[in-house]
C-alpha positions, 0 to 999 in steps of 0.5 A, a space after each residue: 516567437 509565437 511558439 516560444 511565447 506559448 511554451 512560456 505561458 504553459 510553463 507559467 500556468 504550472 509555476 503559478 499554481 505551485 506558488 499559490 498552493 504553497 502560499 495557501 499552505 503557509 496561511 493554513 499553518 499560520 491559522 493553526 497558530 492563531 496568526 503567529 508567523 514563523 520567520 521561515 514561513 513568512 520568508 517563504 511566502 515573500 519569496 513565492 510572491 516575488 517569484 510569481 511577480 517575476 514570472 508574470 512579468 516575463 510573460 507580460 501578464 500585468 494584472 497578475 504581476 500587480 497583485 503579486 507585487 502587492 502580496 510581496 509588499 504585504 509579506 515584507 511588512 509582516 517580516 518587519 512586524 509593521 503589519 499583523 496577520 489577523 483573520 481579516 488580513 488572511 481573508 484579504 490574502 486569500 481573496 488576492 490568491 483566488 482572484 489571481 487563480 481565476 484570472 489565469 484560468 480564464 486566460 487559459 480557457 480563452 474566456 472573458 477576463 475577470 476584473 481584479 480591481 476589487 482584490 487589488 483595492 482590498 490589499 492596497 487598502 491594507 497597505 495604505 497605498 493608492 491604486 495604480 491606474 489599470 494598464 490597457 488590456 492590449 498592453 498585456 499582449 495576450 496570446 492569440 490562443 489558449 494555453 497548451 497543455 503539456 504532460 509533466 512526464 517525458 514518457 507517455 503515461 500509457 506507454 509506462 503502463 504497458 511497460 509495467 505490464 510487460 515487466 509483470 509478464 517477465 516476472 511470471 516467466 521468472 516464476 516458471 524458471 523457478 519451477 525449472 530450477 526445482 526440476 533441475 534440483 530434483 534431477 541433481 538429487 537423483 543423480 547424486 543418489 545414483 552416484 552414491 549407490 554406484 560408489 557403494 556397489 563399486 566398493 563392495 564388488 571391488 575385490 571380485 572385479 579385480 579378480 575378474 579383470 584377470 579373466 580374458 572373457 570379462 575384460 569387456 565387462 570391466 571396461 564397460 564398468 569403468 565407462 559407467 563409473 566415468 559417466 556417472 561421476 561426469 553426469 553428477 558434476 554436469 547436473 550440479 554445475 548446470 543447476 548452479 548456473 541456472 540458480 545464478 541466472 535466475 537470481 540475476 533475472 529476479 534482481 533485474 526484473 525487480 529493479 526494472 519494475 521499481 524504476 517503472 513504478 517510480 516514473 509513475 509517481 507524481 505529486 497530488 497537485 498535478 492531478 488535483 490542482 483544479 479543486 480550489 476553483 471547482 469549490 469556489 464556483 460551486 459555492 458561488 452558484 449556491 449562494 454560500 460563503 465557503 473557505 476551502 483549504 487543501 493540505 498535502 498536495 505535495 504528497 507523491 503517489 501513483 498517477 493511476 491512484 490519484 486519477 482513480 480518486 479524482 472523481 470520488 473526491 469531486 463527489 465528496 467535495 460536492 456533497 460537502 458543499 451541497 449537502 453539508 454546508 448550510 446557507 449563511 442564514 441557516 448557519 447564523 441561526 444555528 450560532 455558527 459563523 456565516 462562512 462554512 469551512 471545507 478541507 481536503 487533507 492528504 498524507 502518506 502513511 507507510 505504503 498507504 495514502 490517507 485522505 480526508 474530506 471534512 466540513 463543518 456543516 450539518 453532518 449526516 442525518 442518521 434518523 433520515 438515513 434509517 428512515 430511507 433504509 426502512 423505506 427501501 427495505 434495507 432494514 426493519 424498524 427493529 434493526 434500524 433501532 439497534 444499528 450503530 452509527 458506523 453501520 448506518 453511515 455505511 448505508 449511504 454508500 449503497 447504489 441509489 441511496 439518497 436522503 434528499 427528497 428533491 433531485 437537482 443537477 448536483 444531488 439527489 440521485 444517490 449515485 455519488 457515494 456509491 461511485 466513491 465506494 466502488 472506486 476505492 474498493 477497486 483500489 484495495 482501499 477503504 472508505 467511511 464517515 466519522 464525526 468531524 471536529 466541532 460538528 459536520 462530517 468527515 469522509 476518510 479514505 485509505 488506499 495504496 500509494 501505488 496499484 502496481 503491487 500489493 503486499 499480501 499474506 499467503 495462507 492455506 485453507 482446505 488445501 487451497 492458497 488464498 491471499 489477504 492484503 497486508 494493510 488490514 492485518 493487525 497481527 498473526 497468532 498461533 492459538 491452542 484450540 483448548 484455549 478458545 472460548 464461547 460468548 453467547 454461543 459464538 467462538 471468541 479468542 482472547 488475545 492480549 486482554 481483548 476478546 475478538 470474534 473468531 471466524 473460520 476462513 473455510 466457513 466464510 468461503 463456504 468451503 466447510 459445512 461443519 467442524 474444521 480439523 486442526 493439525 497439532 491442536 494449534 490454530 493459526 489466526 490472522 487478526 484483521 482490522 478494518 474501519 468496521 471492526 476487528 475479527 480473528 480469522 482462522 486458517 490452516 497455515 501461513 505460507 509467505 508474505 510477498 509483493 504481487 500485482 493483483 490481476 483481473 480474473 476475467 469474470 464479473 466480481 460484485 462490489 463488496 464480494 469476497 474475492 477482488 482478483 488473483 495473483 500468479 504463484 511461483 508454481 504458475 497457479 492462481 491464488 485468489 485475493 480476498 476482500 477483507 470487507 466481504 469476508 467480515 460481512 460474510 461472518 456477520 451474516 452467519 451464525 458464527 458457530 463452527 467447531 474446531 476438531 483435533 486432527 488424528 496425529 500422524 505416525 512419528 518420524 524423524 523431524 529436523 530441528 531448526 532454530 529461527 533467530 529474529 527480533 521481529 515477532 511477526 517474522 518469527 511467527 511467519 517463518 515458524 508457521 512455514 517450517 512447522 507446516 512442512 514438518 520441521 520442529 522449530 525453536 526460536 530466539 530473539 537475538 544472537 546471545 539467546 541463540 548461542 545459549 540454546 545452541 550450547 544446550 540443545 541439538 539443532 540441525 539448522 539455524 535461520 538468522 536475521 542480521 540486524 538484531 539487538 545485543 548480538 547481530 547475525 554476522 557476530 552469531 555466524 562468526 561465533 558458530 563457526 568459531 566453536 568446534 562443537 557448533 561449526 558443522 551446523 549449517 546457517 541460512 541468513 534471511 535479512 532485509 540487507 540486500 546490498 552485494 557487500 552484505 551478502 558477500 560478507 555473510 557467505 564469507 563468514 560461512 553462511 550456507 545461503 543468503 535470502 533477502 527479506 524484501 523478495 522473501 519467497 517461502 519456496 526459496 527458503 524451503 528449497 535451501 533447507 532441503 538441499 542443506 539437510 
């Protein structure tokens, strides 16, 4: 029975937090609507209070049961419109919720239980009912030991991490299999050439061989030639069959590995509440110790993210919340003197934005003292007085993330050492994220963080520069462009590029990485450009070529990488080599510290040779740009169309060697386009490759049945797979 009771109490500890946080979330929404309740919200709050009362009764925690019962009664009266939810009443409800949380926390930590009389009397005064006499503590039958802590996942988190690393090694081995597939393809191609040449020899010499067979001395030679003929054809069939079997096996392995990785990643996804449930109490205790009256609100605890991401952000968020309470919120007397409400406000907001997790820690306190920041920067030699006078607000606020930077003159147990914000910056940067400050609504400060929802894999754009492959995180890429060198401009001696009415500073990745000392040669007079947007600024980065976009796990290079540097790690490419992953912030800083001058020179045109013409059909400009860049970088001539109808018009007026088409497009989709091509006798011999985000088996079977020569899934898009398919077809 004792073990059962401990389990029930542990379960209650998790459940009561869910009820309290949901009621707080509803109250926050009501405050935004000036206390005007929606029926569904009040019903939900009533249900939560009722469930909390029942759960407390099961484990015989009478103080919690009694408070929950009063909350239930209050929300019932709100539903009946007999009680109005004004600001004073909302404050009473928050007081009851806080008292409940504190009481359960003290019980779980085996500390003296706080008195809930004040909260109970406050809500009973609102309800106009008399207090019940408190039940003796002994009647609550408290547990003999504190709550047991249980993981909310069934598999140990460390085991999940090891399993994910194993799947990454499996993915690496699959990449090596891709290299083997290329070797098999080349062998098959050589054998096919041998077979073709042998067939030509046999045709040319068939008459002579027939004459030789009548000669007894040449019978042995004739038998040997027949043997060679049989072996050549047999070898071709076997190599082709082996290559096809290997392709199918590799495809199956890639599918299974992808599914396994996805399942492991999903198992690590947890709600933010499971990691950040103690923030309410931390802020209340900190405010109480400093004699400040603070209202703390949290929104978005239901957001789901990688447990490792949430855990890595826990300490940084605690630093930011401590800063908000210690540095930001003034004392009640100071706030009153400034004409503010004596009660300060601190909030933590979280939301998922695509594959990114956005967080904001905001307060309505004194804000960042930019003048003091500038003075400290001058004292530490980070800026000269002239530089400090010209720096923007964003440049100055970024200084507070420097290690050891603090504007406090007195060091306390909680602040003044200047380490908190540098810890925040380093932790966020390790997650491939960004952090900065912006003014809060109505004064104060707001720290804004953006990190991936999962650290298992990152979406990366692979580019080439000076013969090397580099990766840029996709979340900072605004758009890809191809700009003619003759259209580049210069402003104050520095190159800029005019894109959609904006003049964006232009930098060369080769110069930023110290791979080129002077001018950079440009093939064909066209410059591939990646527009990067960070919290700091927007810049255009010139590269040699776009290669591919893919999901990959960023691995530690095994060497020390400085914070804010140009490189954050590496990934394994399909050929087994390592491509460096670049830090956009470090690249932008390198550009700012250079003079920005770099000339672009035209490369000598190569000798003309026959070039295959490929038509790319896709309604996404980003996909068209990427595929066009990949194909042109490998010597193909590319035409583009935005849908099936436009593609048909081009096919009937221009000669094309191959069509690469998406499926989901306006006016005419890829399936309809494929059917029209195969139906038209003049076009039916043109090979077609489908590149689509539709990855179910039935879509792939339909495409192949309609006559597609290959079907490539966008989510697992590998530029080498596309190039191999084109090479085999053409």
